[in-house]
C-alpha positions in Angstrom: 168.8 -59.7 51.9 168.5 -56.4 49.9 168.9 -53.1 51.7 168.1 -49.6 50.8 170.7 -47.0 51.7 169.2 -44.3 54.0 172.1 -42.8 55.9 171.4 -40.6 58.9 173.0 -37.2 58.9 175.3 -36.8 62.0 176.1 -33.6 63.8 179.6 -32.6 63.1 180.8 -31.6 66.5 179.2 -34.6 68.2 180.7 -37.0 65.6 184.1 -35.5 66.2 183.7 -36.0 70.0 182.7 -39.6 69.5 185.6 -40.3 67.2 188.2 -38.7 69.5 186.9 -40.6 72.5 186.8 -43.9 70.5 190.4 -43.4 69.3 191.5 -42.7 72.9 189.9 -45.8 74.2 191.3 -48.0 71.4 194.8 -46.7 72.2 194.3 -47.5 75.9 194.3 -43.8 77.0 192.0 -42.6 79.7 189.0 -40.8 78.3 186.9 -39.5 81.2 186.8 -35.9 80.1 185.7 -36.8 76.6 183.1 -39.2 78.0 181.7 -36.6 80.3 181.6 -34.0 77.6 179.8 -36.5 75.3 177.3 -37.4 78.0 176.4 -33.8 78.3 175.9 -33.5 74.6 173.7 -36.6 74.6 171.5 -35.0 77.2 171.3 -31.8 75.2 170.2 -33.5 71.9 167.6 -36.1 72.8 166.0 -35.9 69.3 169.1 -37.7 67.9 168.7 -40.7 70.3 168.5 -43.4 67.6 171.6 -42.2 65.7 173.4 -41.7 69.0 172.5 -45.2 70.1 174.6 -46.6 67.2 177.5 -44.3 67.9 177.4 -45.0 71.7 177.3 -48.7 71.0 180.5 -48.4 68.9 182.2 -46.8 71.9 181.0 -49.5 74.2 182.4 -52.1 71.8 185.8 -50.4 71.9 185.9 -50.8 75.7 185.5 -54.6 75.7 189.1 -55.7 76.0 190.1 -58.2 78.7 191.3 -55.4 81.0 189.6 -52.1 80.7 191.5 -49.0 81.9 190.5 -47.8 85.3 189.1 -44.6 83.9 187.2 -46.2 81.1 183.5 -45.4 80.9 180.9 -47.0 78.5 177.9 -45.3 77.2 174.5 -47.0 77.3 171.0 -45.5 77.0 168.5 -46.0 79.8 164.8 -46.7 80.0 162.0 -45.6 82.2 159.4 -48.2 81.5 159.2 -51.1 83.9 159.4 -54.7 82.8 158.7 -57.8 85.0 161.6 -60.2 85.6 159.7 -63.3 86.9 160.8 -66.6 85.4 158.8 -68.1 82.6 158.7 -71.6 81.1 161.7 -72.6 78.9 159.6 -72.0 75.8 158.1 -68.5 76.2 156.3 -65.8 74.4 156.0 -63.7 77.6 154.8 -60.1 77.1 156.1 -57.6 79.6 155.6 -53.9 79.8 156.9 -52.2 76.6 160.7 -51.5 76.6 161.4 -48.0 75.3 164.5 -45.8 75.3 164.3 -42.3 76.7 167.5 -41.0 78.3 171.3 -41.6 78.4 173.5 -42.5 81.3 177.2 -43.3 81.7 178.3 -46.7 83.1 181.5 -47.1 85.1 183.0 -50.4 84.0 185.0 -50.6 87.2 181.8 -51.6 89.1 180.7 -55.2 89.1 178.5 -55.8 86.1 177.0 -58.4 83.8 178.3 -58.8 80.3 175.6 -59.4 77.6 176.9 -60.9 74.4 174.5 -60.6 71.4 174.9 -62.9 68.4 172.7 -62.6 65.4 172.0 -61.6 61.8 170.8 -58.4 60.1 167.4 -58.6 61.9 169.2 -58.3 65.2 172.0 -56.0 64.1 169.7 -53.1 63.4 171.8 -51.2 60.8 170.0 -47.8 60.4 169.8 -48.1 56.6 168.3 -51.6 56.8 165.7 -51.2 59.6 164.7 -47.5 59.3 167.0 -46.1 62.0 165.8 -48.5 64.7 167.3 -49.2 68.1 168.1 -52.9 68.1 166.8 -55.2 70.8 170.2 -56.0 72.3 170.6 -52.3 73.0 167.1 -52.1 74.5 167.7 -55.2 76.7 171.0 -53.8 78.0 169.3 -50.5 78.8 166.4 -52.3 80.6 168.6 -54.5 82.7 170.5 -51.4 83.9 167.5 -49.3 84.7 164.8 -51.9 85.7 167.0 -54.4 87.5 169.5 -51.8 88.7 172.3 -54.1 87.4 175.2 -52.5 85.4 175.6 -54.3 82.1 178.1 -54.2 79.3 176.8 -55.0 75.8 179.2 -56.8 73.6 177.5 -56.8 70.2 178.6 -59.6 67.8 175.6 -59.2 65.5 176.2 -58.8 61.8 174.5 -56.8 59.0 175.4 -59.2 56.2 173.7 -62.6 55.5 174.5 -65.0 58.4 173.5 -68.6 58.3 173.9 -71.0 61.2 176.8 -72.6 59.4 178.6 -69.4 59.1 178.1 -68.5 62.7 179.4 -71.9 63.7 182.5 -71.5 61.6 183.1 -68.1 63.2 182.9 -69.5 66.7 185.0 -72.6 66.0 187.7 -70.6 64.2 187.4 -67.7 66.7 187.3 -65.3 63.8 184.6 -63.0 62.5 186.0 -63.4 59.0 184.4 -61.0 56.5 182.1 -59.6 59.2 185.1 -58.3 61.3 184.6 -54.7 60.0 180.9 -54.7 60.9 180.6 -56.4 64.3 180.4 -53.7 67.0 183.1 -55.3 69.3 186.8 -55.8 69.4 186.4 -59.2 71.1 186.7 -62.4 69.0 183.7 -64.7 68.9 185.1 -67.1 71.6 186.2 -64.1 73.8 182.6 -62.7 73.5 181.2 -66.0 74.7 183.7 -66.5 77.5 183.0 -63.0 78.9 179.2 -63.1 78.6 176.8 -63.8 81.5 173.8 -63.4 79.2 173.9 -64.6 75.5 171.2 -64.1 73.0 171.2 -65.9 69.6 169.1 -64.8 66.7 170.1 -66.6 63.6 168.6 -68.9 61.0 166.6 -66.7 58.7 169.4 -66.7 56.1 169.2 -70.5 56.0 165.6 -70.3 54.7 165.3 -71.0 51.0 163.3 -67.9 50.2 166.0 -65.7 51.8 168.7 -67.0 49.4 169.7 -65.7 46.0 169.5 -69.2 44.6 166.5 -71.0 46.2 167.6 -74.6 46.8 163.9 -75.6 46.8 163.1 -73.8 43.5 160.1 -72.1 45.0 158.4 -75.4 46.0 158.1 -75.6 49.8 157.1 -79.2 50.3 158.4 -82.0 52.5 161.4 -82.4 50.3 162.3 -78.8 51.1 161.8 -79.4 54.8 164.3 -82.2 54.6 166.7 -79.9 52.7 166.5 -77.1 55.2 165.8 -78.3 58.7 168.5 -80.9 59.4 171.6 -78.7 58.5 170.2 -75.8 60.5 169.5 -78.0 63.5 173.0 -79.6 63.4 174.6 -76.2 63.2 172.6 -74.8 66.1 173.3 -77.8 68.3 177.0 -77.4 67.6 176.9 -73.7 68.4 175.3 -74.3 71.7 177.8 -77.1 72.4 180.6 -74.7 71.8 179.0 -72.2 74.2 178.6 -74.9 76.8 182.3 -75.8 76.5 183.5 -72.3 76.6 181.4 -71.2 79.6 181.8 -74.4 81.5 180.2 -74.3 84.9 179.8 -70.5 85.0 176.2 -69.3 85.5 175.0 -68.3 82.1 171.6 -67.3 80.6 171.4 -68.3 76.9 168.3 -67.4 74.9 167.7 -68.6 71.3 164.9 -67.0 69.3 162.7 -68.9 66.9 162.1 -67.7 63.3 159.1 -65.7 62.4 157.1 -65.8 59.1 157.4 -62.5 57.2 156.0 -64.1 54.0 152.3 -64.0 55.0 150.8 -60.8 53.6 148.1 -58.9 55.5 146.8 -55.4 56.3 149.9 -54.3 58.2 152.5 -56.2 56.2 152.6 -56.6 52.4 155.5 -59.1 52.2 156.8 -56.6 49.6 160.3 -58.2 49.4 159.2 -61.6 48.1 158.3 -63.0 44.7 154.5 -63.6 44.3 155.1 -67.4 44.2 156.7 -67.3 47.6 153.9 -65.1 49.1 151.3 -67.5 47.7 152.8 -70.2 50.0 153.2 -68.0 53.0 150.4 -69.7 55.0 151.1 -73.2 53.6 154.5 -74.5 52.6 156.4 -71.6 54.2 154.5 -71.9 57.5 155.1 -75.7 57.6 158.8 -75.3 57.1 159.0 -72.7 59.8 157.0 -74.9 62.2 159.4 -77.8 61.6 162.5 -75.5 62.0 161.1 -73.9 65.2 160.3 -77.2 66.8 163.9 -78.3 66.3 165.2 -74.9 67.6 163.3 -75.3 70.8 164.2 -78.9 71.3 167.9 -78.2 70.8 167.8 -75.2 73.1 166.2 -77.4 75.8 168.9 -80.0 75.3 171.5 -77.4 76.3 169.5 -75.8 79.1 169.0 -72.7 77.0 165.7 -70.7 76.8 163.8 -71.0 73.6 162.2 -67.6 73.1 159.2 -68.3 70.9 159.2 -65.1 68.8 157.4 -67.0 66.0 154.3 -67.3 68.2 154.7 -63.8 69.5 154.7 -62.4 65.9 152.5 -64.8 64.0 150.1 -66.1 66.6 149.6 -69.5 68.1 149.0 -71.3 64.8 151.7 -69.3 62.9 149.1 -68.0 60.4 149.0 -64.3 61.3 150.9 -61.7 59.2 153.4 -59.5 60.9 152.0 -56.4 62.6 152.4 -52.9 61.2 155.8 -51.5 61.7 157.6 -54.8 61.9 159.0 -54.9 58.3 158.0 -51.8 56.5 159.0 -51.0 53.0 161.8 -50.2 52.0 163.6 -51.6 55.1 164.2 -55.4 54.8 165.5 -56.0 58.4 163.3 -56.0 61.5 162.0 -52.5 62.2 161.4 -50.8 65.5 158.1 -52.4 66.4 159.7 -55.9 66.1 162.8 -54.9 68.0 160.6 -53.5 70.8 158.6 -56.7 71.0 161.6 -59.0 71.3 163.2 -56.8 73.9 160.0 -56.9 75.9 159.8 -60.7 75.6 163.4 -61.1 76.8 162.8 -58.9 79.8 159.6 -60.8 80.5 161.6 -64.0 80.5 163.8 -62.6 83.2 167.3 -63.6 84.5 166.4 -65.3 87.8 169.0 -68.0 87.3 171.8 -65.5 87.1 173.4 -64.3 90.4 174.1 -60.6 90.9 177.5 -59.4 89.5 180.3 -59.5 92.0 
């Protein structure tokens, strides 16, 4: 997936404070003073929230060892918009009140808390230069759990900015090694450690399996039944194996696992030009592409159900009941090829609408 560099300019003194605090935590040294000072700076500079969200998440990731120092604090942004937490059916497109980020709080990791492990590709990762400086939905969900459910939560972010197929994620989990993505994931935990520690796990992967996402299209721009046969089964087998690994690692521990379906960003419309695709791909957006995605998403939801996971039907949320609507404005705006803020907000809201009723309070 191509990306257009658009680095955000940091503030020198704040960046230094973040780096010093991050180094202290990585070395196992107490860092309450630095954390308190950083928290004060975050309150002073609200206009830099999105940039700070990325930096704060890096600090959270550094605090995710098996035993956190007693003085360790993790930064996480808070929200002020309520979101319902009632249970929804296993396949859901529930819309809750919008989830938005407004302020910053400091979380004491010594308190009982949930751990939220996020797995996913560039659409989930939310690299600033790929999504227009967005705040990713894992961050938004962690914020909302803390403020709307009043439950402390630690985000362990294993999402990755580079192409991530289901097969590559499966290899990472089985080998317990992020491989080439090790420098880019926002956590010091290994894949299996992330899963073992996580009460909530979200998985957003599969777009990079799709032929129109690949540098060499295995279907040669012809999205017919033969292409369905080429694409669907390998993706389904990988996802089934990933969820089986999670089942084995988590055992009988209460866990909420949510798997998102794949949306169609090929259909062009008033709010979405499908600017990143060849015209021959766009011409099939509401025909062959839509059919392949329907087949893929049916399998995703069926496999999720087999593992007692929630299938979060983002495809219907984004493209409508029949999958024929183009993405809304602000979901994938040129020149940013990864999911932009409107899409991140929508998925976070859907996750909060699904709720976590099956998960006991932290103890």
